[in-house]
N, C-alpha and C positions, 0 to 999 in steps of 0.2 A: 291499499285497503284501509278504510277508516274504522275506528272502534266506536261502538255505540256506548255512550256515556250514560249510566243510570243516574237519574236525579237523586241528589242527596236530600233526604228529609231528616235533618239533624235533630236528634233527641238527646237530652241530658238526663242522667239518672242521679239523683241525690237523695240523701236520707239522714235522719238523726232523731234524737229523742225530743218529743214534743212536751210543752208545759202541761197541756191537758188534751183530752180527746175531742173537745168541741171546736178547737181552732188549730190552724196551721201556724203555730208559733214555736220555733225551736227553742229548747231549753238553753242551749249554749251554741252560738253561731260558730265558735272556734272548733267545735266538734262535729259540725255538719260534714258528712262524708260525700265527696264527689266520686261516685262509682265509675262514671265514664261518659264519654260522648260517643254516640252511635249513629250510623248512617241511615238507619230506618227504624220504624216502630218495632218490628219483629225482634231485632237484636236488643233493643232497649228493653222490651218486655221480658225477654229471657234473663237479662241482667237484673232487672227489678225483681222478678219472681225469685231468683236465687237469693238475693240479699234479704228479701222479705221473709223467706222461709228460714233463713239463718237466725232471724231475730224474733221468731214467732212467740217466744216466751215473754217478751217485753211489749206489753200493749201500747206503751208510749213511743216505741220506736217505729218510725214510718219511713217508707221510701216512696219517691215520686218520680214520674216521668214528665219532664218538661219538654214540650213541643217547641224546640228552638226555631224550627223552620217557620212556624206561625208568627214568631216575633220578628224574624229577619225579613219575611215576605208575607205580610198579612193577607194579600190577595190569593195566596197559594191554597188556602182552605177550600176554595171552590174547585181546585184542580185535583185534590187527593182526598182519600177517605180518612187517613190518619195524618 
């Protein structure tokens, strides 16, 4: 019996304090937090949302979802929604 392997659409969640609200330039790269690596958008979104809600009082603190699967396999965009 063979297992069906789900495709990994790797996503990275990172965050940190920005210099200003007009650009994505971190104030201190040594303090950028790597929240984690996730196998799909849904789990990455849940982690992003949790971290973003924890820092809602600091307007300069931002978290981002990086679509690593798009960097690893650029042709994959046409195969998936996220």
